[in-house]
Structure formats: C-alpha cells, structure tokens
C-alpha positions in Angstrom: 7.4 34.1 -22.0 10.9 35.2 -21.6 12.5 34.7 -18.2 13.5 38.3 -17.8 10.0 39.5 -18.5 8.4 36.9 -16.3 10.7 38.0 -13.4 9.7 41.6 -13.9 6.0 40.7 -13.9 6.4 38.7 -10.7 8.1 41.5 -8.9 5.4 43.9 -10.2 2.5 41.8 -8.9 4.2 41.5 -5.6 4.3 45.3 -5.3 0.5 45.3 -5.9 0.0 42.7 -3.3 2.1 44.6 -0.7 0.7 48.1 -1.2 -2.8 47.6 -2.6 -4.0 44.3 -1.1 -4.3 42.2 -4.3 -4.7 38.4 -3.6 -5.5 35.3 -5.5 -7.6 34.6 -7.4 -7.1 37.9 -9.2 -10.2 39.5 -10.7 -9.4 40.3 -14.4 -11.9 42.5 -16.3 -11.7 41.9 -20.1 -13.2 43.9 -22.9 -14.7 42.7 -26.2 -11.6 43.6 -28.3 -9.2 41.5 -26.1 -11.5 38.5 -26.2 -11.7 38.8 -30.0 -7.9 39.2 -30.4 -7.3 36.2 -28.1 -9.6 34.1 -30.2 -8.0 35.4 -33.5 -4.5 34.5 -32.3 -5.7 31.2 -30.9 -4.5 32.0 -27.4 -5.6 30.2 -24.3 -6.7 33.3 -22.4 -6.9 31.7 -19.0 -3.5 30.1 -19.2 -1.9 33.3 -20.6 -3.3 35.5 -17.8 -2.1 33.0 -15.1 1.4 33.0 -16.6 1.5 36.7 -16.7 0.2 37.3 -13.2 1.9 34.2 -11.6 -1.3 33.1 -9.9 -4.9 31.9 -10.4 -7.2 34.3 -12.1 -11.0 34.8 -12.4 -11.9 36.3 -15.7 -14.9 38.7 -15.7 -16.7 40.6 -18.4 -19.4 43.3 -18.3 -22.8 43.3 -20.0 -21.8 46.2 -22.2 -18.8 44.2 -23.5 -21.0 41.3 -24.3 -23.2 43.5 -26.3 -20.2 44.9 -28.2 -19.4 41.3 -29.3 -23.0 40.7 -30.5 -22.8 43.9 -32.5 -19.8 42.4 -34.5 -21.7 39.3 -35.5 -20.8 39.8 -39.2 -17.0 39.6 -38.6 -15.3 36.3 -39.2 -14.6 34.2 -36.0 -16.8 36.4 -33.8 -19.1 33.4 -32.9 -16.2 31.6 -31.2 -15.3 34.8 -29.3 -18.9 35.1 -28.1 -18.9 31.5 -27.0 -15.7 32.1 -25.1 -17.1 35.2 -23.4 -20.1 33.3 -22.2 -17.8 31.1 -20.1 -16.6 34.0 -18.1 -18.2 35.4 -15.0 -20.6 38.2 -15.7 -19.9 41.5 -13.9 -23.0 43.6 -13.4 -22.3 47.1 -14.6 -25.9 48.4 -14.1 -26.2 49.4 -17.8 -29.3 47.4 -18.7 -30.6 47.2 -22.2 -34.0 48.5 -21.0 -32.3 51.7 -19.8 -29.7 52.1 -22.5 -30.8 51.3 -26.0 -27.1 51.1 -27.1 -24.3 49.7 -25.1 -22.0 52.2 -23.4 -18.4 52.6 -24.7 -15.7 50.5 -23.1 -14.2 53.5 -21.4 -17.5 54.6 -19.8 -18.4 51.0 -18.7 -15.1 50.0 -17.2 -14.4 53.3 -15.5 -17.8 53.0 -13.8 -17.1 49.5 -12.7 -13.5 50.1 -11.4 -13.9 53.7 -10.0 -17.6 54.0 -9.4 -17.5 57.1 -7.2 -14.7 58.8 -9.1 -12.3 59.0 -6.2 -9.4 57.5 -8.2 -9.4 54.3 -6.2 -9.6 50.7 -7.3 -11.8 49.6 -4.4 -12.5 46.0 -5.6 -9.0 45.4 -6.8 -9.7 44.7 -10.5 -7.0 44.0 -13.1 -8.0 45.5 -16.4 -7.2 43.7 -19.6 -8.1 45.9 -22.6 -7.0 46.7 -26.1 -8.5 50.2 -25.9 -5.7 52.8 -25.5 -8.2 55.4 -24.1 -9.2 53.0 -21.4 -5.6 52.3 -20.4 -4.9 56.1 -20.4 -7.7 56.7 -18.0 -6.9 53.7 -15.7 -3.3 55.1 -15.3 -4.9 58.0 -13.3 -6.6 55.5 -10.9 -4.3 54.2 -8.2 -3.7 50.5 -8.0 -4.9 49.3 -11.4 -2.7 46.7 -13.2 -3.1 47.0 -17.0 -2.7 44.1 -19.5 -3.0 44.1 -23.3 -2.1 41.8 -26.2 0.6 42.8 -28.7 1.2 40.5 -31.6 0.0 37.4 -29.8 2.1 38.3 -26.8 0.5 39.3 -23.5 2.0 42.4 -22.0 1.7 43.9 -18.5 2.3 47.6 -18.2 4.7 49.0 -15.6 3.3 50.7 -12.6 1.9 54.1 -13.2 3.1 57.3 -11.4 -0.1 57.6 -9.4 0.2 54.0 -8.2 3.9 54.4 -7.5 3.3 57.5 -5.4 0.8 55.6 -3.3 3.3 52.8 -2.7 6.0 55.3 -1.8 3.8 57.1 0.7 2.9 53.8 2.3 6.5 53.0 2.7 7.2 56.4 4.4 4.2 55.9 6.7 5.6 52.5 7.8 9.0 54.0 8.4 7.5 56.9 10.5 5.5 54.4 12.5 8.6 52.4 13.3 10.4 55.5 14.4 7.5 56.5 16.7 7.4 53.0 18.1 11.1 53.1 18.9 10.8 56.5 20.4 7.9 55.5 22.6 9.8 52.4 23.9 12.9 54.6 24.7 10.7 57.1 26.5 9.1 54.3 28.5 12.5 52.9 29.5 13.7 56.4 30.6 10.5 56.9 32.7 11.1 53.5 34.4 14.7 54.4 35.1 13.6 57.7 36.5 11.1 56.0 38.8 13.8 53.6 40.0 16.2 56.4 40.8 13.5 58.3 42.7 12.8 55.2 44.8 16.5 54.8 45.6 16.9 58.5 46.7 14.0 58.2 49.1 15.7 55.5 51.1 18.2 57.9 52.6 22.0 57.7 52.9 22.0 53.9 52.9 20.9 53.8 49.2 23.7 56.0 47.8 27.1 57.2 48.8 29.1 56.0 51.7 27.3 53.9 54.3 29.6 54.9 57.2 32.0 51.9 56.9 33.9 53.4 54.0 32.3 51.0 51.5 30.6 52.1 48.3 27.0 51.1 47.6 25.4 49.6 44.5 24.6 53.0 42.9 28.3 54.0 43.1 29.3 50.7 41.5 26.8 51.2 38.6 28.0 54.7 38.0 31.6 53.4 37.9 30.6 50.8 35.3 29.0 53.4 33.1 32.2 55.4 33.0 34.4 54.6 30.0 37.5 52.8 30.6 40.6 55.1 30.3 43.3 53.6 28.2 47.0 54.6 28.6 49.4 55.4 25.9 49.7 52.6 23.4 53.2 51.4 22.6 54.5 48.9 20.2 53.8 45.2 20.5 56.8 43.7 22.3 56.3 40.4 20.5 56.6 42.0 17.1 59.9 43.8 18.0 63.2 42.5 16.9 65.5 41.3 19.7 68.7 43.3 20.3 72.0 41.5 19.5 74.5 41.2 22.3 77.9 43.0 21.6 80.9 40.7 21.0 83.9 41.6 23.2 87.5 40.8 22.4 90.0 40.5 25.2 93.6 41.7 24.8 96.7 41.0 26.8 98.0 43.7 28.9 101.1 45.5 27.6 101.6 43.7 24.3 98.2 44.2 22.7 98.4 40.8 21.0 95.6 38.3 21.2 95.8 35.3 23.5 96.8 32.1 21.8 94.1 29.7 21.0 93.5 26.9 23.4 92.2 23.5 22.9 89.2 21.8 24.5 91.3 21.1 27.7 92.4 24.7 28.1 96.1 23.9 27.5 98.2 25.9 25.0 98.7 24.3 21.7 102.3 23.9 20.8 103.5 24.6 17.4 105.4 21.7 16.0 108.7 22.6 14.4 110.2 20.2 12.0 114.1 20.1 11.8 115.6 19.1 8.6 119.1 17.6 8.7 121.6 19.0 6.2 123.2 16.2 4.2 126.8 16.9 3.0 127.7 16.7 -0.7 129.7 13.9 -2.1 133.3 13.9 -0.6 132.7 16.5 2.1 132.4 14.0 4.9 135.7 12.3 4.4 137.5 15.6 4.1 136.2 16.8 7.4 137.3 13.6 9.0 140.8 14.0 7.6 141.1 17.4 9.0 140.1 16.2 12.4 
C-alpha cells in the first residue's frame, strides 16, 4: 500500500472512531464475491483488511453469502473460497433455509443486517466489504458505514459519504454549541457571585464604601481605581535614540584690529619668529677700495 493512501485511510478511520464510535476489533461483513476474488488473487484477506483499517479486524459472513458460495460449486477455485469462508465468524441474518428456499440477494441480506429497522443507522458499527455496486450504493445512504472493495488485487476504502459527513459536521457543531453554553453559564455564575458580594458590602453601611470619616478611601474605592484604565500622556521621541546637539565653536578677535591672536605654546608665552640675517659679502677688490678711501 502506498504511503499517501495509507495516510488517507488512517485519517478516515479516525473520523469514524471520533463521530460514530468505531473501535477495535473492527467487525467487517464480507460477501461471497469478495471472498472469491480474494482467493482468486491469492490475497491474505485478514492481513489486507488490517493494513487498510490500521487495526485488528474480525471478519464476519452471513448465512446467505455462504449459500451463494455453495451455489457456485462448478466454478474453478470455489472450494478454496468456501474453506476460507468457513473460518470466518458466522453472522446470523435470520434467513434460514427452511423459511427461504433460495438465498436472499446480497443487497437484501446485508441491508437487513446493517440497518435492520430502516432508520439509516449503522447501530452495530459494521464495516461492509463487498464487490456488489448496488450494495455499496445503498450503504452510502446509511450513516456511518465504511465501504471496502477489491480492485485489481488492491484493497480500496471508499471516502466518507455525504450522509456520514453531515452527521460528523452536526456532531462538531453540537460540541461547539455546548462549549459556548458552558462558558456562558460559568460567566453568569461569576457575575452572580460578584453581585452577591457587592450587595453584602452595601449592607454594611458607610464603613464599607466611600470615605470613612478620616479622609481615607476604603477597599471598594481602591478596587474601582484599579479597574480604571491608566491614562497615558503624549508620547514623545525616545531621548536615547536622538542625536546629540553639537556645541558651536566660537572664535575670539582682538579689539580694534580684528586680527586673530597669535598662537601660544604650551606655557602660554608668545612664540617669537626667528629672523635670519644674511651678511653681504663684497665682491673681489671692493674691500681694499673702501679702505683706501677711508
């Protein structure tokens, strides 16, 4: 079985357990054609049903279906199918050979077993495994009937019918309404208790509420103040996220001249500008001439 199909079947059987009360071991009603096909495809019927339903099963067959197998005694391999059907639990359908010369059809027999009173309910929680399409068509009108059939040696479980799905949806709505009623009842009970407490407090006089003469508020006033919502002021920007303002840089000027003060060193004294004096050297013969004139 593929993993995706197995997951779908597991989810489906959980819905039947939740809304219709199915439980293990599941009671599976089989007909003659399904037993014959399972034997023809050499399928292990017990193991295949347990894999499909994800749980233990108890296979059951009616007396009419056994008679259908005996009526096919000329077909090949029918003896093995009869031997397999004899190992299943016999479900009494009430159609005895003394009362009915011929066995009832699969539709009449299984519909009588599943929905005996015709109310459209699967009272005994049967799972119907049949190859007859007319039986499956009828069982879709009965609420809470899982349907199984064999298709090319693969066991298939039909999706939930509309009738069964509507029952599940109504059950979910009923649960939801009951929860709402329960919550409303609890709230009403709390309101009644609060009202009784308030009445007891009012009957005590002025000491239970208001000012007690000393200018102090009582417990009732404090509780009323707590119930009031806290009034918040105007919200401003976060001071931590704001950028700090830069301080303006001021330049000092000397009075009258408008020139900047000279730079000072580390000790505060004015730095003196060093002036280099270059001596003028006379050209060749100029010095002796000057001396002669002197």
